[in-house]
RODO-2510 file (C-alpha; in nm, 4 decimals, decimal comma):
residues 150
     n   res          X          Y          Z
     1     m    -3,4211     3,8869     0,1736
     2     s    -3,6500     3,5889     0,1528
     3     n    -3,5650     3,2174     0,1670
     4     i    -3,6600     3,0361    -0,1533
     5     r    -3,6989     2,6755    -0,2258
     6     i    -3,5892     2,5292    -0,5535
     7     t    -3,6530     2,1811    -0,6924
     8     k    -3,4812     1,9684    -0,9478
     9     q    -3,6124     1,6390    -1,0620
    10     f    -3,4149     1,3434    -1,1885
    11     n    -3,5067     0,9920    -1,3148
    12     f    -3,3088     0,6712    -1,3047
    13     e    -3,3855     0,2987    -1,3418
    14     t    -3,2670     0,0757    -1,0495
    15     g    -3,3124    -0,2926    -0,9709
    16     h    -3,3391    -0,4125    -0,6128
    17     a    -3,4436    -0,7129    -0,4020
    18     l    -3,5739    -0,6953    -0,0368
    19     y    -3,3877    -0,9597     0,1602
    20     g    -3,6261    -1,1354     0,4075
    21     y    -3,9502    -0,9594     0,2884
    22     d    -4,2723    -1,1648     0,2823
    23     g    -4,3981    -1,0512    -0,0537
    24     k    -4,3176    -1,0323    -0,4091
    25     c    -4,0372    -0,7748    -0,3652
    26     r    -3,8099    -1,0303    -0,2276
    27     n    -3,7500    -1,1188    -0,5949
    28     v    -3,5174    -0,9149    -0,8125
    29     h    -3,7110    -0,6492    -0,9863
    30     g    -3,6745    -0,2999    -1,1041
    31     h    -3,8323     0,0503    -1,0848
    32     s    -3,8213     0,3751    -1,2944
    33     y    -3,7572     0,6163    -0,9946
    34     k    -3,8174     0,9825    -0,9890
    35     l    -3,6242     1,1844    -0,7369
    36     s    -3,7239     1,5407    -0,6533
    37     v    -3,4491     1,7395    -0,4702
    38     t    -3,5553     2,0625    -0,3041
    39     v    -3,3028     2,2935    -0,1615
    40     i    -3,3419     2,6318     0,0215
    41     g    -3,1490     2,9446     0,0471
    42     t    -3,1354     3,3116    -0,0189
    43     p    -3,0887     3,4302    -0,3721
    44     i    -2,7552     3,6036    -0,4450
    45     t    -2,7818     3,9728    -0,4253
    46     d    -2,4371     4,0757    -0,5145
    47     t    -2,4857     4,2569    -0,8570
    48     s    -2,1386     4,1525    -0,9806
    49     h    -2,1868     3,7995    -0,9259
    50     v    -2,2495     3,5808    -1,2419
    51     k    -2,5213     3,3898    -1,0760
    52     l    -2,7220     3,7042    -0,9412
    53     g    -3,0753     3,6141    -0,8223
    54     m    -2,9978     3,2547    -0,7948
    55     v    -3,0213     3,0406    -0,4739
    56     i    -2,8074     2,7702    -0,6541
    57     d    -2,7541     2,7171    -1,0269
    58     f    -2,9669     2,4369    -1,1452
    59     g    -2,6663     2,2959    -1,3372
    60     d    -2,4739     2,3081    -1,0167
    61     l    -2,7406     2,1083    -0,8172
    62     k    -2,7615     1,8697    -1,1184
    63     k    -2,4015     1,8038    -1,1123
    64     i    -2,4125     1,7206    -0,7571
    65     v    -2,7092     1,4657    -0,7586
    66     k    -2,6010     1,3178    -1,0999
    67     e    -2,2443     1,2313    -0,9523
    68     e    -2,3835     1,1193    -0,6038
    69     i    -2,7066     0,9362    -0,6850
    70     v    -2,7910     0,9234    -1,0622
    71     d    -2,4578     0,8055    -1,2002
    72     q    -2,4314     0,5359    -0,9173
    73     f    -2,7747     0,4051    -0,9112
    74     d    -2,8933     0,4308    -1,2831
    75     h    -2,9255     0,0853    -1,4443
    76     a    -2,7601    -0,0904    -1,1108
    77     t    -2,9216    -0,3500    -0,8958
    78     v    -2,8970    -0,2681    -0,5260
    79     f    -2,8815    -0,5646    -0,2642
    80     n    -2,8601    -0,5364     0,1070
    81     k    -2,4947    -0,6429     0,1793
    82     n    -2,6157    -0,9129     0,3906
    83     t    -2,8360    -1,0793     0,1598
    84     p    -2,8432    -1,4401     0,0620
    85     h    -2,8328    -1,3057    -0,3095
    86     i    -2,4527    -1,2306    -0,2465
    87     e    -2,3542    -1,4983    -0,4747
    88     l    -2,5782    -1,3613    -0,7519
    89     a    -2,4483    -1,0092    -0,6814
    90     k    -2,0900    -1,1259    -0,7183
    91     e    -2,1865    -1,3188    -1,0524
    92     l    -2,3255    -1,0034    -1,1877
    93     m    -2,0362    -0,7891    -1,1018
    94     d    -1,7941    -1,0726    -1,2326
    95     r    -2,0009    -1,0214    -1,5675
    96     g    -1,9629    -0,6470    -1,5819
    97     h    -2,2953    -0,5637    -1,4211
    98     s    -2,3367    -0,2548    -1,1875
    99     v    -2,4260    -0,3735    -0,8416
   100     i    -2,4422    -0,1825    -0,5170
   101     l    -2,4071    -0,3714    -0,1976
   102     a    -2,5736    -0,1128     0,0452
   103     d    -2,5557    -0,1325     0,4278
   104     y    -2,9254    -0,1134     0,4452
   105     q    -3,2259    -0,2920     0,3126
   106     p    -3,2743    -0,1065    -0,0261
   107     t    -3,6355     0,0177     0,0335
   108     s    -3,7452     0,3644    -0,0994
   109     e    -3,7216     0,4710     0,2720
   110     n    -3,3831     0,3852     0,3441
   111     m    -3,2664     0,5173    -0,0046
   112     v    -3,3995     0,8304     0,0373
   113     i    -3,2068     0,8535     0,3845
   114     d    -2,8809     0,7564     0,1973
   115     f    -2,9376     1,0234    -0,0722
   116     s    -3,0063     1,3006     0,1872
   117     k    -2,6629     1,2287     0,3288
   118     k    -2,4797     1,2211     0,0179
   119     i    -2,6420     1,5443    -0,1264
   120     r    -2,6113     1,7371     0,2043
   121     a    -2,2318     1,6591     0,2150
   122     r    -2,1909     1,8241    -0,1335
   123     l    -2,4119     2,1342    -0,0990
   124     p    -2,2393     2,4803    -0,0400
   125     e    -2,2666     2,5885     0,3234
   126     n    -2,5176     2,8497     0,2408
   127     i    -2,7557     2,5991     0,0839
   128     d    -2,9451     2,3534     0,2908
   129     l    -3,1304     2,0374     0,1711
   130     h    -3,5038     2,1040     0,2345
   131     s    -3,6611     1,7853     0,1109
   132     l    -3,6296     1,4680    -0,1093
   133     k    -3,9191     1,2710    -0,2636
   134     l    -3,8228     0,9315    -0,4100
   135     q    -4,1030     0,7956    -0,6293
   136     e    -4,0865     0,4292    -0,6849
   137     t    -4,4025     0,3821    -0,9028
   138     d    -4,6891     0,6274    -1,0015
   139     t    -4,8607     0,5842    -0,6682
   140     s    -4,5852     0,5024    -0,4012
   141     f    -4,3014     0,7299    -0,2768
   142     a    -4,1019     0,8134     0,0220
   143     e    -4,0191     1,1830     0,1425
   144     w    -3,7323     1,2938     0,3519
   145     y    -3,7787     1,6423     0,5112
   146     a    -3,4892     1,8175     0,6988
   147     s    -3,7343     1,9777     0,9463
   148     d    -3,8065     1,6180     1,0422
   149     n    -3,4596     1,5164     1,0974
   150     q    -3,3013     1,8002     1,3194
***
């Protein structure tokens, strides 16, 4: 049986600021992110299985990504936990805003690495994460490939 890649796309709005950056992105701002999640596996061949012919049910993949990424990052503001914006972050949290204090600079590159770890930890053992594409703007994106990270 052939390995097949399937992709599910997600959209979410997230704010961030890049601590120590020398351009405009040092200021708090936001993006309409588009995340494409591609997994690879062999379609189920057991004729008695309710998911016959599927690598993974798109709904199951959606549940994983929604819980690990979308529900956490949508309409949240992400700061590097070492940022001087920490007082702003605490003020926002005190006012009920969703804030993520990340262990990394919240660039698309670092976010996609973080997302890969979270998604891989939740996938069934017969399904592998093939790639992620995190699009920050219409013309800018970061990609993560399992083959580049073995």
